[in-house]
N, C-alpha and C positions, 0 to 999 in steps of 0.2 A: 361390262362384258363378263360372262361367267367363266369360271375356271374350266380347265380341260376335263373331258369325260372319256373313259375308255369306250371304244366302239364295240359294243357287245355283238356276238354272232347272231345272225338271223336264223330262223328255223331252216331256211334253205341251205345256209352255210353249214349248219350242224348235220343236216342230212347228207350233204356232199362229203363232209369229213368222215361220217360213219360208213358211208359206202366205200370211201377210199380205204378205210381200215379193213372192212369185210373183204373187199376184192383182193387186197394185198395178202390177207390171211389165206384166201382161197388159192391164190397163186402159189403160196408156199406149199400147199398140199397137192401141187401138180394137177390142177383141174384142167378140163378140156379147153381147147383154144376158143370155143364159142363163149366161154365165160369171160375171156379176155376182152370181148367186145363191150363188156360192161364199163370198161375204162373210158369208152367213147362218151357214154352218158356223163360220167364224172368230169371228164375233160371239158365237155360242152358246158356243163353247169359252172365250172370254174371260170371259163371265159366270160360267161354272162355276169358272174360276180365281179370279174375284173372290169368289165365295161361299166357296171354300176359304180364301182369304186372310183374309176377315172372321172365319171361325171360329178361325183361328190367332191373329188379333189379339185376339179376345175372351179366349182362353186366356192370352195374354201380359199383358193388363191385369189379369186375375184373379190371376196370379202376382205381379204388381207390387203389387197391393193387399194380398196376403197378406204380402209382405215389409214393407210399411208397417205392418201391424197388429202385427208382431213387433218392429219397431224404427222407430217414427215419426220420431224425431229424425234418424236416419241417412238414411232413404229419402225424407222429405217433399219436399225440393227437386227430386229426380229424378222423383217421381211427379207433382208439379205440372207439370213440363215435359212429361211424357208425356201428361197430360190436355190440355195446349195443342196438342200434336201431333195428338191425336185430334180436337180441335175444328177445327183448320185443315184437316186431311185431309177431314173430313166436309163442311166448307164448300165446298172445291174440288170434291169429288166431286159434291155436289148441284148446284153451279153448272154443271158439265159435263153432268149428267143433264138439267137444264132446257134447256141449249143444244141437246141432241139432240132433245128433245121439240119445241122450237120449229121446228127444221128439218123434222122429220117432219110437223108440222101444215101447214107451208107446202107440202110436197111432195104430201101426200095430200088437201089441201084439206078436212080434217076434224080433229076433236080426236083426238089420239093418247093412248095410255095414259101413266100417270105414269112408267113405265119404257120407254124406247125401245129395242126390239129390232129388228134388221134383218129378222127373219122376219115382223114385223108390218107392214113398209112395203110399200105397193103400188107406189109410183113409185120403185123402187130405182135405176133408170137415169136419173133426172132429173138434168140437169147444171146447172140454173139456181138451184134453191131454196137450196142450201147456199151458193152464191156471193152470192145476194141477202142472206141473213141474216148471213152471216159477213163479207163484204167490203163490199157496197154499204151495208148498214145500220150498219156499224161495230162490230157485236158481236164480231167476231173480235179487234179490238184489246183489248176488255175481257177476253176469254178469255186472250189473251197476257199481259196484265198480271197476272191472277190466277195463272197458271202461273209467271210470273217471281217473283212474291212468295213462292209456296210453295217454289219451288226455292231461292231465296236464304235462306229460313228454315231449310231442311234443311242447306244448306251451312254456314251460321253455327253451327248446332247441333252439327255434327260437325267443329268447327274443329281438334280434336286428331287427326283421322283423314283425312289427305289423300286416301286411296284412296276413301273414301266420298264425299268432296266431289266428286271427279272423276266418280264414278258418277252422282250427282244432276245434275251439270252436263250430262252426256250424255243421261240419260233425259228430262229436262225442258228440253232445249235448244229455244229459240224464235228462234234467230238466222236470218240470211238463208241461203237455199239456195246451192248451188254456182254457180248461174247468177245470183245476186244478187237473187232475188225475196224479198220479205218473207215471213215465216213464215205469216201469215194468208192471203196471196194464194196461196201454194203449196198450202195446205191446202184451200182452198175453191174457187178458180177452176178451172172445167172438170172438177170432180170429181163423180161421181154421189153421190147421197144415201147409198146403201148403203156406199160406201167411206168417206165422211166420218164416218158414225155409227160404223163399225167402228174407225176411227182414234181417235175420241173415247173409245170403250169401252176401247181399248188404253191411253189415258191414265188412265182410271179404274182399270184393273188395275194400272198402274204406281204409282198413288197408294196403293193398298192394300198392294202389295209394299214400297214405300218406307216406308210407315207401320210395317210389321212390322220392317223393317231398323232404323229409328231407335229404335223402342221397345225392341228387343232390345239395341241399343247403350246406351240410357239405363239400362236395367235392369242392364247390366254395370257401369255407372259407380258403382253403389252400393257396390261393394267393390273398385274398381280401385286405390284407395290403401290398402287393407288390407294388412297385413304378415303373411305366413305365418310362423308360429312353430313351432319344434320343441323349445323348452325353456322351461319355466315354473318360476319360483322365487318364494319369498316375500321381500319387501323391507320393511324398517322405515326410514322417513324421519322423524327427529325434527324438530320445529319449531325446536329450538335444542339445541346440544350441551351447554349449561351450564344447570343448574337450581339455583335458590336454595332452601334449606330453607324449607318453608312454602308454596312455590309449586307449581303443577301441572306435571307432566311431560306433554308432549303429543307424540304421534308418529302418523304416518299409516302404516298397514299395508296394503300393496298387493301385487298379483300382478305380478311382473316377467316379461314375455314377450319372447323374443328368437329370432331366426333365426340359428342358428350357421353356416348356409351362406352368409350374406351379411355383409360387413364394412361397417358404417356409416363415414362420414367425420365426424370431430369437429373443431370449430373453436372456439377461445376468443380473443376480441378480434381476430378476423380471421386468426389463425394456426392452421394445422392441427396437431393433436396426435395422437400415436400411441396406439392402443388405448384411447382415452378416458381416459387418465391425465393430469391437469393438475398439473404441478409447476412451482413458481416460487420463486426466492429471495426471502425476505421481508426487505427492507431498510427499508421504509417502515412507520412506526407508524400505528396507527389502523384504521378500517374500510376494507377494500379490496374494491371491487365489481368484478365482471367479467360479461361477457355472451358468448354463443356460440350455436352452432346445430349440430344433427345432421342429416346428409344421408344418405338411403337411397333406393335405387331401388324404385319401386313395381312391381306385377305387370305393368303395361303399358309399363314402361320409363321412365315419368316419374319425376321426382325428388321425394321426400317430404322436406320441410324442417320441423324443429321447433326453435324458438328456446328459449333458457333464460337465466336470470340467477341469480347467487348472490353471496355476499359472505363474508368471513371477517375476523377481528380479529387484528391483530398487536400484541403488547405486549412490553415489555422483560422479560427474566428478573427475577423479583423474589421477595423473601421479607420477611415482616414480623416485626421484632423489637421487643419492648416491655419496657422496664424500668418496672414499675408503681410502684416507689418514686421514680422521677424523672419522673413525668408533670407537668412544670412548663412554664409559659409565662411570659414576662416582659412587664411593662407597658412601653409606650412604643416597642416595636420590632416589626418584622415577624418573627413566629415562622414559620420555614420548614417547611411540612408537605408531604410527598409522599403523595398520596392515590390509591389505585387499587382497583378491584373486579375480581377475576378473572372473565374472560368478558364484561366490559362495556367498551365503548370509552370512552376518556378524556372525549370530548365529551358522553357520557351520564352522567357522574359529577359530582355537585355537593356542596358542603359548606355546612352551616348552623351558625352559632355562637350559642349562648345565653349572653349576657354578653360579646359581642365582635363583631368584624367579620372577614369573610373576603374576600380578593381573589385572583382567579386570576392566576397568572403562568406561562403555558405549561401544563405538566403539573403544576405545583405550586400551593400556596395559601399566601398570606401572611396570617397570622391575628394580630390584635391584640386583647388583652383591653380591655374598657372598664369593668371593675369589679374589685374586690379579691376575695380568697379563692379563688373557683373559677369556672371556665366549663365549658360542655359543648359538645363538638364532635360533630356528627352527619354521617354520610356517607350520601348518597342516590344512587340510580341509576335511570335510566329503562330499564325492562325491559318489552318488548312494549307500548310506548306508555304505560305507567303508571309513576309515580315510586314507588319502594320504598325504605324505610329499610334500609340495609345494615349499620349498626352505628355505633359511635362510642365516646366515653368522656369522663370528667371529668378536667380538668387544674387543678392548683393554680396560682394566680396569685401571682407573686413580683415584687418590684422587682429591677432589675438590680443585680448585685454592684458594690461600689465599685471604680473603676479605680485605677490608680497614677499619681502625678505624675512627669513627666519634663521635662528641659530639652532642647529640640530645637534644635541649632545650625542656622544658616541655610546652612552649606556644603553643596554638592551631595553627596549620598551619605552625609552624616554621620548616625550613628545617635543616637537619643535616649539621654540618660544620667540617672542618678539621683544624681549626686554625683561627687566626685573633683576633679581639678585641671582648671581652665579659665582661659584668659586673659581679661582685661577686654574686649579687642576682640571676642572670640567671644561673650561674654555680652551685649554691647550689641545684637547682631543676633539673639539667640536668643529663643525663645518658651517659655512654660510650656504643656505639653500634659497631657491626662489620657487614658489608654487602658489596655487590658488587656495590652498588650505582646505578646510572642511566645506567651504562655500563654493567649491569649483562647479562650474556649469559645463565646461568642456575639459577634456583631458589633454594636457600638453606638458612636455618636459622642458624645463629651463635649466640653465647652468650659470652660476655666478662667475663673471670673468675678472672683476677687480673691485676693490673697495679701499677706503682710507681709514686707518686707526688713529684716534685722537684721545689724548688724556692731558689733564692739567700738569704743566711743568715738563711735558715730554714733547719732543718734536714730532709732528705728524708723520705717519709712515704710509706710503702708497704700497698696496699689496696686490699682486696678480694671483688669480685663481680664487679658491673658496676657503682655504685653510688660514686660520688666525696665526699671526706671527708670534712664536714663543718668546723670542727675545724681547719684544715689546711688552708682552704680558709679565715677564720677569721684573720689569721696572715698576709694576703696579703693586700697591699694598691694599690691605683691607680697608674698605670705605671709599676707595677711588671710584670714579665713574669713567667707564670706557665708552666712547662714542665711535660708532662705525658709520661713516658717512660715504656719500657718493657710490653707493652700491650699484654696480652695473651688472646686467644679466642679458643673455641672449636665449631666444626660444627657437623652435623648429622653423620659424619663418626668417631666421637670421637677422632679426631686427634687434638692435641694442637698446636696452631700456634702463632708465634711472629709477631705482626703487627706493630712494630716500635714505633714512637713517634709522639706527637702532641704538638705544642707550642701555648699558649694563652697569649695575653697581656691584663691586666686589665685596 
């Protein structure tokens, strides 16, 4: 559909307008009443112009309705506005027609026809009746108000077309004349009835012409924002790039249309990007959302804007290795599990433990068994708003392996020892500890609960806690051997362990 075009005046219309101006000028020079009969010819021509305009408008409305029948959703708002134009145009047209009829009735002192033609008027040269009805009785102000309302409506309706606005402002101008007279006074005072009726008929002709203009304009708006395309291709847009076995793969298949002669502008997060390619370094983990818009000029020069939004998931490079013979968890400690589901954000992944507890710690889970023998760990993910079980496995439950006993000197930086030579002064400030030492495979805290101190010639001493007894050490001399036997320790699983003996030579 092409854009709206101004309805240019025909030679006939230009002739009528010129005659109207000439006859008005002659009237101002007080020419004879025979000259006033010239208004009959102008009025008749205006009525023929009106008839032609009405036929053209009927055709425009029919075309508009045909467009609506083919595409109601696209055309409805414009057709509704066109029908309002038709209603307002008819209302003003009838208002002016009645205005003319009332003036002719006053002039001829009889009932006039429903349509007032100058050729039907007997008192064409009457200079009083138009002024009485239009000025003295105040009807002219009402007419001015109706014309103003109609003009303002057309101006508002064509807000995107300043040229049309200027045209309507000019055609339906009701401002003061150059000598400062009000519009209604200049139109009716001292004017013969035939001239006033002709001028009002000219307004009716302008209404029908303007109605055609604005309907054509509205009709063009139905596709003003359509984009002309010269390339059409098929495009598959999946709902998600990742599908889990057993779930449905869903994709929308559409026709992608483009105009290769125009280059749209692409923006993401407020920044323009080249050729519609969005590239960004992915340093942040998780779901990354972004928004943007595409700008393209429409057929009328206006800018078409279409917003969009999307997201993607960033995860660490990962691989899963599993030693099925060593699927073991230990009681009493946090067993550290890293859990992920390819294609699913970490916040949408959860863990459930049958026979234990799970606690999230960042991207990891701390799992503790609450029973012996075996537990089951299940991994769940939220996919498309629903939770799905993604997998899992059974793990044997074992108690922590026994640690080793050490003597930990109090000196800063001193390493724990399992025997050898030590001075009594160092032993007095040392503690017995239990740990896995440098070979630990799991982290667990143990505490020494009791032990026995033995030395030649001294009665054995049972000690609670982890501190060596100073009184026992005072009885020893250089070269004696101190035996620490029956070392007992407890770990986070509350199981008491016998850690054997340590021999120290003073």
